[in-house]
N, CA, C, O and the ligand as a Tripos MOL2 file, in Angstrom:
@<TRIPOS>MOLECULE
protein
  241   239    61     0     0
PROTEIN
NO_CHARGES

@<TRIPOS>ATOM
      1 N          59.0450  137.6410  103.6120 N.3       1 MET1
      2 CA         58.9160  138.1570  104.8570 C.3       1 MET1
      3 C          59.8960  137.6140  105.8260 C.2       1 MET1
      4 O          59.9510  136.3870  105.9160 O.2       1 MET1
      5 N          60.6200  138.2780  106.5080 N.am      2 THR2
      6 CA         61.6460  137.6360  107.6070 C.3       2 THR2
      7 C          60.7560  137.4910  108.9740 C.2       2 THR2
      8 O          60.0290  138.4040  109.3660 O.2       2 THR2
      9 N          60.8730  136.4260  109.5550 N.am      3 ILE3
     10 CA         60.3450  136.2700  110.7250 C.3       3 ILE3
     11 C          61.3490  136.2340  111.7590 C.2       3 ILE3
     12 O          62.1610  135.3110  111.8210 O.2       3 ILE3
     13 N          61.3320  137.3630  112.7160 N.am      4 VAL4
     14 CA         62.1740  137.7000  113.5440 C.3       4 VAL4
     15 C          61.7470  137.0000  115.0220 C.2       4 VAL4
     16 O          60.6150  137.1430  115.4840 O.2       4 VAL4
     17 N          62.4950  136.4520  115.5010 N.am      5 VAL5
     18 CA         62.3290  135.6670  116.6520 C.3       5 VAL5
     19 C          63.2950  136.1090  117.7950 C.2       5 VAL5
     20 O          64.5190  136.0100  117.7010 O.2       5 VAL5
     21 N          62.7220  136.5410  118.7450 N.am      6 MET6
     22 CA         63.6210  137.1440  119.9170 C.3       6 MET6
     23 C          63.7540  135.7640  120.9010 C.2       6 MET6
     24 O          62.9680  134.8340  120.7240 O.2       6 MET6
     25 N          64.6600  135.7040  121.8070 N.am      7 THR7
     26 CA         64.9840  134.6960  122.7600 C.3       7 THR7
     27 C          64.8480  135.3020  124.1950 C.2       7 THR7
     28 O          64.9450  136.5250  124.2870 O.2       7 THR7
     29 N          64.6730  134.7030  125.1080 N.am      8 ALA8
     30 CA         64.9140  135.2110  126.5750 C.3       8 ALA8
     31 C          65.3860  133.9300  127.3980 C.2       8 ALA8
     32 O          65.2750  132.7920  126.9440 O.2       8 ALA8
     33 N          65.8950  134.2050  128.5850 N.am      9 SER9
     34 CA         66.3880  133.2610  129.0940 C.3       9 SER9
     35 C          65.0410  132.5130  130.1550 C.2       9 SER9
     36 O          64.1580  133.1790  130.6960 O.2       9 SER9
     37 N          65.1630  131.2740  130.2330 N.am     10 CYS10
     38 CA         64.1950  130.6400  130.9240 C.3      10 CYS10
     39 C          64.4500  130.9500  132.4910 C.2      10 CYS10
     40 O          65.6380  130.6710  132.6520 O.2      10 CYS10
     41 N          64.0300  131.2960  133.4630 N.am     11 PRO11
     42 CA         64.2160  131.5700  134.6650 C.3      11 PRO11
     43 C          64.2560  130.3720  135.6720 C.2      11 PRO11
     44 O          64.7220  130.3600  136.8110 O.2      11 PRO11
     45 N          63.6330  129.3370  134.9460 N.am     12 GLU12
     46 CA         63.8750  127.9650  135.7090 C.3      12 GLU12
     47 C          65.2180  126.9090  135.2830 C.2      12 GLU12
     48 O          65.7800  126.1540  136.0760 O.2      12 GLU12
     49 N          65.5430  127.0750  133.8730 N.am     13 CYS13
     50 CA         66.6300  126.2300  133.5810 C.3      13 CYS13
     51 C          67.6500  127.0690  132.6590 C.2      13 CYS13
     52 O          68.5400  126.4560  132.0680 O.2      13 CYS13
     53 N          67.5490  128.2380  132.5510 N.am     14 ALA14
     54 CA         68.3710  129.2610  131.8200 C.3      14 ALA14
     55 C          68.4090  128.8260  130.4440 C.2      14 ALA14
     56 O          69.3370  129.3260  129.8080 O.2      14 ALA14
     57 N          67.6630  128.0370  129.8070 N.am     15 ALA15
     58 CA         67.7840  127.7260  128.4880 C.3      15 ALA15
     59 C          67.0620  129.1170  127.5680 C.2      15 ALA15
     60 O          66.2330  129.8970  128.0380 O.2      15 ALA15
     61 N          67.5810  129.1560  126.2920 N.am     16 ALA16
     62 CA         66.6720  130.5040  125.6010 C.3      16 ALA16
     63 C          65.5900  129.7250  124.9990 C.2      16 ALA16
     64 O          65.5130  128.6630  124.3810 O.2      16 ALA16
     65 N          64.6630  130.7630  125.4580 N.am     17 VAL17
     66 CA         63.1400  130.3830  125.0710 C.3      17 VAL17
     67 C          62.8890  131.2490  123.8710 C.2      17 VAL17
     68 O          63.1560  132.4470  123.9610 O.2      17 VAL17
     69 N          62.3400  130.6980  122.6190 N.am     18 LYS18
     70 CA         62.2050  131.5180  121.5880 C.3      18 LYS18
     71 C          60.7610  132.3060  121.7390 C.2      18 LYS18
     72 O          59.7530  131.7620  122.1880 O.2      18 LYS18
     73 N          60.8200  133.5210  121.3410 N.am     19 LEU19
     74 CA         59.6140  134.3480  121.4070 C.3      19 LEU19
     75 C          59.2360  135.1210  120.1210 C.2      19 LEU19
     76 O          60.0420  135.8000  119.4840 O.2      19 LEU19
     77 N          57.9060  134.9520  119.7930 N.am     20 ALA20
     78 CA         57.8470  136.0390  118.6360 C.3      20 ALA20
     79 C          58.1210  137.3390  118.9190 C.2      20 ALA20
     80 O          58.0560  137.7470  120.0790 O.2      20 ALA20
     81 N          58.5060  138.2440  117.7470 N.am     21 GLN21
     82 CA         58.7070  139.4420  118.1620 C.3      21 GLN21
     83 C          57.7930  140.3910  118.6410 C.2      21 GLN21
     84 O          58.0370  141.3170  119.4140 O.2      21 GLN21
     85 N          56.5680  140.0500  118.0500 N.am     22 ASP22
     86 CA         55.2160  140.7290  118.8860 C.3      22 ASP22
     87 C          54.7850  140.0660  119.9830 C.2      22 ASP22
     88 O          53.5890  140.1560  120.2580 O.2      22 ASP22
     89 N          55.4580  139.4560  120.6310 N.am     23 VAL23
     90 CA         54.9060  138.7380  122.0320 C.3      23 VAL23
     91 C          54.5660  139.9580  122.6550 C.2      23 VAL23
     92 O          55.0960  141.0540  122.4770 O.2      23 VAL23
     93 N          53.3910  139.5860  123.5930 N.am     24 GLU24
     94 CA         52.7860  140.5730  124.2910 C.3      24 GLU24
     95 C          52.8620  140.4260  125.9060 C.2      24 GLU24
     96 O          52.7610  139.2810  126.3480 O.2      24 GLU24
     97 N          53.0020  141.2970  126.6490 N.am     25 LYS25
     98 CA         53.0490  141.0700  128.0150 C.3      25 LYS25
     99 C          51.7960  140.1560  128.6370 C.2      25 LYS25
    100 O          50.6180  140.2920  128.3050 O.2      25 LYS25
    101 N          52.2350  139.3290  129.4730 N.am     26 GLY26
    102 CA         50.9870  138.6460  129.8160 C.3      26 GLY26
    103 C          50.9160  137.1590  129.1360 C.2      26 GLY26
    104 O          50.2100  136.2430  129.5590 O.2      26 GLY26
    105 N          51.7420  137.0990  128.0570 N.am     27 GLU27
    106 CA         51.4460  136.0280  127.2450 C.3      27 GLU27
    107 C          52.3860  134.8050  127.9630 C.2      27 GLU27
    108 O          53.4640  134.9780  128.5310 O.2      27 GLU27
    109 N          51.8300  133.8150  127.8180 N.am     28 ILE28
    110 CA         52.2140  132.6580  128.4690 C.3      28 ILE28
    111 C          52.7610  131.7490  127.4150 C.2      28 ILE28
    112 O          52.0970  131.2500  126.5060 O.2      28 ILE28
    113 N          54.2280  131.5590  127.6610 N.am     29 VAL29
    114 CA         54.9660  130.6890  126.7340 C.3      29 VAL29
    115 C          55.5120  129.3930  127.4950 C.2      29 VAL29
    116 O          55.4330  129.3940  128.7240 O.2      29 VAL29
    117 N          55.9880  128.4340  126.9260 N.am     30 GLN30
    118 CA         56.3360  127.1990  127.7120 C.3      30 GLN30
    119 C          58.0480  126.8960  127.2260 C.2      30 GLN30
    120 O          58.3880  126.7120  126.0580 O.2      30 GLN30
    121 N          58.7520  126.8980  128.1190 N.am     31 CYS31
    122 CA         60.0440  126.3950  127.7250 C.3      31 CYS31
    123 C          60.0650  125.0610  127.2190 C.2      31 CYS31
    124 O          59.3020  124.2030  127.6630 O.2      31 CYS31
    125 N          61.0660  124.7920  126.1290 N.am     32 ALA32
    126 CA         61.0080  123.7000  125.2190 C.3      32 ALA32
    127 C          62.0920  122.7400  126.1940 C.2      32 ALA32
    128 O          62.0560  121.5110  126.1300 O.2      32 ALA32
    129 N          62.8600  123.3300  126.9160 N.am     33 GLU33
    130 CA         63.7010  122.4170  127.5790 C.3      33 GLU33
    131 C          63.1240  121.8220  128.8830 C.2      33 GLU33
    132 O          63.0850  120.6180  129.1320 O.2      33 GLU33
    133 N          62.7010  122.7700  129.6470 N.am     34 CYS34
    134 CA         62.3220  122.0150  131.0230 C.3      34 CYS34
    135 C          60.7530  122.2040  131.3140 C.2      34 CYS34
    136 O          60.2150  121.9540  132.3930 O.2      34 CYS34
    137 N          60.1310  122.6780  130.1870 N.am     35 GLY35
    138 CA         58.4300  122.4910  130.0800 C.3      35 GLY35
    139 C          57.8610  123.4040  130.9430 C.2      35 GLY35
    140 O          56.7060  123.0880  131.2300 O.2      35 GLY35
    141 N          58.3070  124.5760  131.5410 N.am     36 ALA36
    142 CA         57.9480  125.1310  132.5320 C.3      36 ALA36
    143 C          57.1150  126.2950  131.8930 C.2      36 ALA36
    144 O          57.6160  126.9400  130.9720 O.2      36 ALA36
    145 N          55.8850  126.5750  132.3450 N.am     37 GLU37
    146 CA         55.0970  127.6950  132.0000 C.3      37 GLU37
    147 C          55.7490  129.0730  132.3730 C.2      37 GLU37
    148 O          56.1200  129.3400  133.5160 O.2      37 GLU37
    149 N          55.8500  129.8880  131.3460 N.am     38 LEU38
    150 CA         56.5450  131.3290  131.6720 C.3      38 LEU38
    151 C          55.5390  132.2450  131.0830 C.2      38 LEU38
    152 O          54.8630  132.1050  130.0640 O.2      38 LEU38
    153 N          55.5860  133.2490  131.9760 N.am     39 GLU39
    154 CA         54.6910  134.6730  131.6480 C.3      39 GLU39
    155 C          55.5200  135.6630  131.1700 C.2      39 GLU39
    156 O          56.5690  135.8290  131.7930 O.2      39 GLU39
    157 N          55.3260  136.2870  130.3140 N.am     40 VAL40
    158 CA         56.1340  137.2880  129.6750 C.3      40 VAL40
    159 C          55.8760  138.5030  130.4790 C.2      40 VAL40
    160 O          54.8300  139.1410  130.3600 O.2      40 VAL40
    161 N          56.8130  138.8210  131.2880 N.am     41 PHE41
    162 CA         56.6260  140.0280  132.2430 C.3      41 PHE41
    163 C          56.9160  141.1670  131.7010 C.2      41 PHE41
    164 O          56.1680  142.0920  132.0150 O.2      41 PHE41
    165 N          57.8680  141.4230  130.9000 N.am     42 GLU42
    166 CA         58.3750  142.6270  130.2110 C.3      42 GLU42
    167 C          58.6310  142.3910  128.9840 C.2      42 GLU42
    168 O          58.9520  141.2620  128.6120 O.2      42 GLU42
    169 N          58.5350  143.3680  128.2050 N.am     43 THR43
    170 CA         58.8880  142.8530  126.5590 C.3      43 THR43
    171 C          59.9310  143.8050  126.1440 C.2      43 THR43
    172 O          60.2520  143.7170  124.9590 O.2      43 THR43
    173 N          60.5680  144.7480  126.8940 N.am     44 SER44
    174 CA         61.6700  145.6240  126.3690 C.3      44 SER44
    175 C          62.5630  145.9270  127.5830 C.2      44 SER44
    176 O          62.2550  146.9320  128.2220 O.2      44 SER44
    177 N          63.5590  145.2550  127.9750 N.am     45 PRO45
    178 CA         63.9600  143.7790  127.1620 C.3      45 PRO45
    179 C          63.0180  142.8480  127.6290 C.2      45 PRO45
    180 O          62.4180  143.0310  128.6880 O.2      45 PRO45
    181 N          62.8330  141.8050  126.8740 N.am     46 VAL46
    182 CA         62.0990  140.4790  127.4540 C.3      46 VAL46
    183 C          62.6070  140.0510  128.6790 C.2      46 VAL46
    184 O          63.7840  139.8800  128.9970 O.2      46 VAL46
    185 N          61.5350  139.8890  129.3670 N.am     47 GLU47
    186 CA         61.8310  139.3430  130.8240 C.3      47 GLU47
    187 C          60.7260  138.1380  131.2370 C.2      47 GLU47
    188 O          59.5200  138.3770  131.2960 O.2      47 GLU47
    189 N          61.2110  137.0210  131.4710 N.am     48 LEU48
    190 CA         60.3310  135.9020  131.6890 C.3      48 LEU48
    191 C          60.1520  135.5350  133.2640 C.2      48 LEU48
    192 O          61.1070  135.5880  134.0390 O.2      48 LEU48
    193 N          58.8930  135.1720  133.6490 N.am     49 ARG49
    194 CA         58.7610  134.8680  135.0710 C.3      49 ARG49
    195 C          57.9630  133.5580  135.0110 C.2      49 ARG49
    196 O          57.1080  133.4460  134.1330 O.2      49 ARG49
    197 N          58.1790  132.5640  135.8750 N.am     50 LEU50
    198 CA         57.3060  131.4850  136.0620 C.3      50 LEU50
    199 C          55.6650  131.9020  135.9440 C.2      50 LEU50
    200 O          55.2450  132.9720  136.3850 O.2      50 LEU50
    201 N          55.0670  131.2060  135.4860 N.am     51 ALA51
    202 CA         53.6790  131.5000  135.2390 C.3      51 ALA51
    203 C          53.1950  131.1570  136.6050 C.2      51 ALA51
    204 O          53.7160  130.1890  137.1580 O.2      51 ALA51
    205 N          52.0620  131.9730  137.3520 N.am     52 PRO52
    206 CA         51.6020  131.8280  138.3330 C.3      52 PRO52
    207 C          50.5220  130.6010  138.5990 C.2      52 PRO52
    208 O          49.3860  130.7020  139.0620 O.2      52 PRO52
    209 N          51.1950  129.4560  138.1800 N.am     53 GLU53
    210 CA         50.2870  128.3320  138.2410 C.3      53 GLU53
    211 C          51.0780  127.2910  138.9580 C.2      53 GLU53
    212 O          50.8900  126.1090  138.6690 O.2      53 GLU53
    213 N          51.9940  127.6490  139.9170 N.am     54 GLU54
    214 CA         52.6930  126.6180  140.5470 C.3      54 GLU54
    215 C          52.1410  125.7530  141.5530 C.2      54 GLU54
    216 O          52.7930  124.9810  142.2560 O.2      54 GLU54
    217 N          50.7510  125.9510  141.5800 N.am     55 GLU55
    218 CA         50.1720  125.0360  142.9410 C.3      55 GLU55
    219 C          50.1600  123.6420  142.5560 C.2      55 GLU55
    220 O          50.0830  122.8120  143.4620 O.2      55 GLU55
    221 N          50.2220  123.2710  141.4070 N.am     56 GLU56
    222 CA         50.4600  121.9280  140.9990 C.3      56 GLU56
    223 C          51.7910  121.4200  141.5790 C.2      56 GLU56
    224 O          52.8220  122.0910  141.5460 O.2      56 GLU56
    225 N          51.7120  120.3530  142.0430 N.am     57 ASP57
    226 CA         52.9870  119.6430  142.7790 C.3      57 ASP57
    227 C          53.9820  119.0860  141.5500 C.2      57 ASP57
    228 O          53.7420  117.9890  141.0450 O.2      57 ASP57
    229 N          55.0150  119.8320  141.1340 N.am     58 TRP58
    230 CA         55.8030  119.1760  140.2120 C.3      58 TRP58
    231 C          56.8930  118.3980  140.6870 C.2      58 TRP58
    232 O          57.5860  117.6530  139.9930 O.2      58 TRP58
    233 N          57.0200  118.6290  142.0280 N.am     59 GLY59
    234 CA         58.1630  118.1400  142.4910 C.3      59 GLY59
    235 C          58.0360  116.4980  142.7710 C.2      59 GLY59
    236 O          59.0180  115.7950  143.0080 O.2      59 GLY59
    237 N          56.8430  116.0690  142.7140 N.am     60 GLU60
    238 CA         56.7080  114.5940  143.2470 C.3      60 GLU60
    239 C          57.2140  113.8260  142.6900 C.2      60 GLU60
    240 O          57.1460  112.6520  143.0550 O.2      60 GLU60
    241 ZN         63.2700  126.1550  131.1840 Zn       61 ZN61
@<TRIPOS>BOND
     1     1     2 1
     2     2     3 1
     3     3     4 2
     4     3     5 am
     5     5     6 1
     6     6     7 1
     7     7     8 2
     8     7     9 am
     9     9    10 1
    10    10    11 1
    11    11    12 2
    12    11    13 am
    13    13    14 1
    14    14    15 1
    15    15    16 2
    16    15    17 am
    17    17    18 1
    18    18    19 1
    19    19    20 2
    20    19    21 am
    21    21    22 1
    22    22    23 1
    23    23    24 2
    24    23    25 am
    25    25    26 1
    26    26    27 1
    27    27    28 2
    28    27    29 am
    29    29    30 1
    30    30    31 1
    31    31    32 2
    32    31    33 am
    33    33    34 1
    34    34    35 1
    35    35    36 2
    36    35    37 am
    37    37    38 1
    38    38    39 1
    39    39    40 2
    40    39    41 am
    41    41    42 1
    42    42    43 1
    43    43    44 2
    44    43    45 am
    45    45    46 1
    46    46    47 1
    47    47    48 2
    48    47    49 am
    49    49    50 1
    50    50    51 1
    51    51    52 2
    52    51    53 am
    53    53    54 1
    54    54    55 1
    55    55    56 2
    56    55    57 am
    57    57    58 1
    58    58    59 1
    59    59    60 2
    60    59    61 am
    61    61    62 1
    62    62    63 1
    63    63    64 2
    64    63    65 am
    65    65    66 1
    66    66    67 1
    67    67    68 2
    68    67    69 am
    69    69    70 1
    70    70    71 1
    71    71    72 2
    72    71    73 am
    73    73    74 1
    74    74    75 1
    75    75    76 2
    76    75    77 am
    77    77    78 1
    78    78    79 1
    79    79    80 2
    80    79    81 am
    81    81    82 1
    82    82    83 1
    83    83    84 2
    84    83    85 am
    85    85    86 1
    86    86    87 1
    87    87    88 2
    88    87    89 am
    89    89    90 1
    90    90    91 1
    91    91    92 2
    92    91    93 am
    93    93    94 1
    94    94    95 1
    95    95    96 2
    96    95    97 am
    97    97    98 1
    98    98    99 1
    99    99   100 2
   100    99   101 am
   101   101   102 1
   102   102   103 1
   103   103   104 2
   104   103   105 am
   105   105   106 1
   106   106   107 1
   107   107   108 2
   108   107   109 am
   109   109   110 1
   110   110   111 1
   111   111   112 2
   112   111   113 am
   113   113   114 1
   114   114   115 1
   115   115   116 2
   116   115   117 am
   117   117   118 1
   118   118   119 1
   119   119   120 2
   120   119   121 am
   121   121   122 1
   122   122   123 1
   123   123   124 2
   124   123   125 am
   125   125   126 1
   126   126   127 1
   127   127   128 2
   128   127   129 am
   129   129   130 1
   130   130   131 1
   131   131   132 2
   132   131   133 am
   133   133   134 1
   134   134   135 1
   135   135   136 2
   136   135   137 am
   137   137   138 1
   138   138   139 1
   139   139   140 2
   140   139   141 am
   141   141   142 1
   142   142   143 1
   143   143   144 2
   144   143   145 am
   145   145   146 1
   146   146   147 1
   147   147   148 2
   148   147   149 am
   149   149   150 1
   150   150   151 1
   151   151   152 2
   152   151   153 am
   153   153   154 1
   154   154   155 1
   155   155   156 2
   156   155   157 am
   157   157   158 1
   158   158   159 1
   159   159   160 2
   160   159   161 am
   161   161   162 1
   162   162   163 1
   163   163   164 2
   164   163   165 am
   165   165   166 1
   166   166   167 1
   167   167   168 2
   168   167   169 am
   169   169   170 1
   170   170   171 1
   171   171   172 2
   172   171   173 am
   173   173   174 1
   174   174   175 1
   175   175   176 2
   176   175   177 am
   177   177   178 1
   178   178   179 1
   179   179   180 2
   180   179   181 am
   181   181   182 1
   182   182   183 1
   183   183   184 2
   184   183   185 am
   185   185   186 1
   186   186   187 1
   187   187   188 2
   188   187   189 am
   189   189   190 1
   190   190   191 1
   191   191   192 2
   192   191   193 am
   193   193   194 1
   194   194   195 1
   195   195   196 2
   196   195   197 am
   197   197   198 1
   198   198   199 1
   199   199   200 2
   200   199   201 am
   201   201   202 1
   202   202   203 1
   203   203   204 2
   204   203   205 am
   205   205   206 1
   206   206   207 1
   207   207   208 2
   208   207   209 am
   209   209   210 1
   210   210   211 1
   211   211   212 2
   212   211   213 am
   213   213   214 1
   214   214   215 1
   215   215   216 2
   216   215   217 am
   217   217   218 1
   218   218   219 1
   219   219   220 2
   220   219   221 am
   221   221   222 1
   222   222   223 1
   223   223   224 2
   224   223   225 am
   225   225   226 1
   226   226   227 1
   227   227   228 2
   228   227   229 am
   229   229   230 1
   230   230   231 1
   231   231   232 2
   232   231   233 am
   233   233   234 1
   234   234   235 1
   235   235   236 2
   236   235   237 am
   237   237   238 1
   238   238   239 1
   239   239   240 2
@<TRIPOS>SUBSTRUCTURE
     1 MET1         2 RESIDUE 1 A MET
     2 THR2         6 RESIDUE 1 A THR
     3 ILE3        10 RESIDUE 1 A ILE
     4 VAL4        14 RESIDUE 1 A VAL
     5 VAL5        18 RESIDUE 1 A VAL
     6 MET6        22 RESIDUE 1 A MET
     7 THR7        26 RESIDUE 1 A THR
     8 ALA8        30 RESIDUE 1 A ALA
     9 SER9        34 RESIDUE 1 A SER
    10 CYS10       38 RESIDUE 1 A CYS
    11 PRO11       42 RESIDUE 1 A PRO
    12 GLU12       46 RESIDUE 1 A GLU
    13 CYS13       50 RESIDUE 1 A CYS
    14 ALA14       54 RESIDUE 1 A ALA
    15 ALA15       58 RESIDUE 1 A ALA
    16 ALA16       62 RESIDUE 1 A ALA
    17 VAL17       66 RESIDUE 1 A VAL
    18 LYS18       70 RESIDUE 1 A LYS
    19 LEU19       74 RESIDUE 1 A LEU
    20 ALA20       78 RESIDUE 1 A ALA
    21 GLN21       82 RESIDUE 1 A GLN
    22 ASP22       86 RESIDUE 1 A ASP
    23 VAL23       90 RESIDUE 1 A VAL
    24 GLU24       94 RESIDUE 1 A GLU
    25 LYS25       98 RESIDUE 1 A LYS
    26 GLY26      102 RESIDUE 1 A GLY
    27 GLU27      106 RESIDUE 1 A GLU
    28 ILE28      110 RESIDUE 1 A ILE
    29 VAL29      114 RESIDUE 1 A VAL
    30 GLN30      118 RESIDUE 1 A GLN
    31 CYS31      122 RESIDUE 1 A CYS
    32 ALA32      126 RESIDUE 1 A ALA
    33 GLU33      130 RESIDUE 1 A GLU
    34 CYS34      134 RESIDUE 1 A CYS
    35 GLY35      138 RESIDUE 1 A GLY
    36 ALA36      142 RESIDUE 1 A ALA
    37 GLU37      146 RESIDUE 1 A GLU
    38 LEU38      150 RESIDUE 1 A LEU
    39 GLU39      154 RESIDUE 1 A GLU
    40 VAL40      158 RESIDUE 1 A VAL
    41 PHE41      162 RESIDUE 1 A PHE
    42 GLU42      166 RESIDUE 1 A GLU
    43 THR43      170 RESIDUE 1 A THR
    44 SER44      174 RESIDUE 1 A SER
    45 PRO45      178 RESIDUE 1 A PRO
    46 VAL46      182 RESIDUE 1 A VAL
    47 GLU47      186 RESIDUE 1 A GLU
    48 LEU48      190 RESIDUE 1 A LEU
    49 ARG49      194 RESIDUE 1 A ARG
    50 LEU50      198 RESIDUE 1 A LEU
    51 ALA51      202 RESIDUE 1 A ALA
    52 PRO52      206 RESIDUE 1 A PRO
    53 GLU53      210 RESIDUE 1 A GLU
    54 GLU54      214 RESIDUE 1 A GLU
    55 GLU55      218 RESIDUE 1 A GLU
    56 GLU56      222 RESIDUE 1 A GLU
    57 ASP57      226 RESIDUE 1 A ASP
    58 TRP58      230 RESIDUE 1 A TRP
    59 GLY59      234 RESIDUE 1 A GLY
    60 GLU60      238 RESIDUE 1 A GLU
    61 ZN61       241 GROUP 0 **** ****
């Protein structure tokens, strides 16, 4: 059985983020490049947005 993996661009660093083909809307994935938590906002085509958890101060 072939595992198909989709990729979408990380909105934070533009790296390709791998997603399972059956990824669901609202799922949270993490970018391997910058570590940002991303929410799957759309699935066709896949669109990622930063997960709404930015209250923590990453910038310090
Ligand atoms: Zn990233």
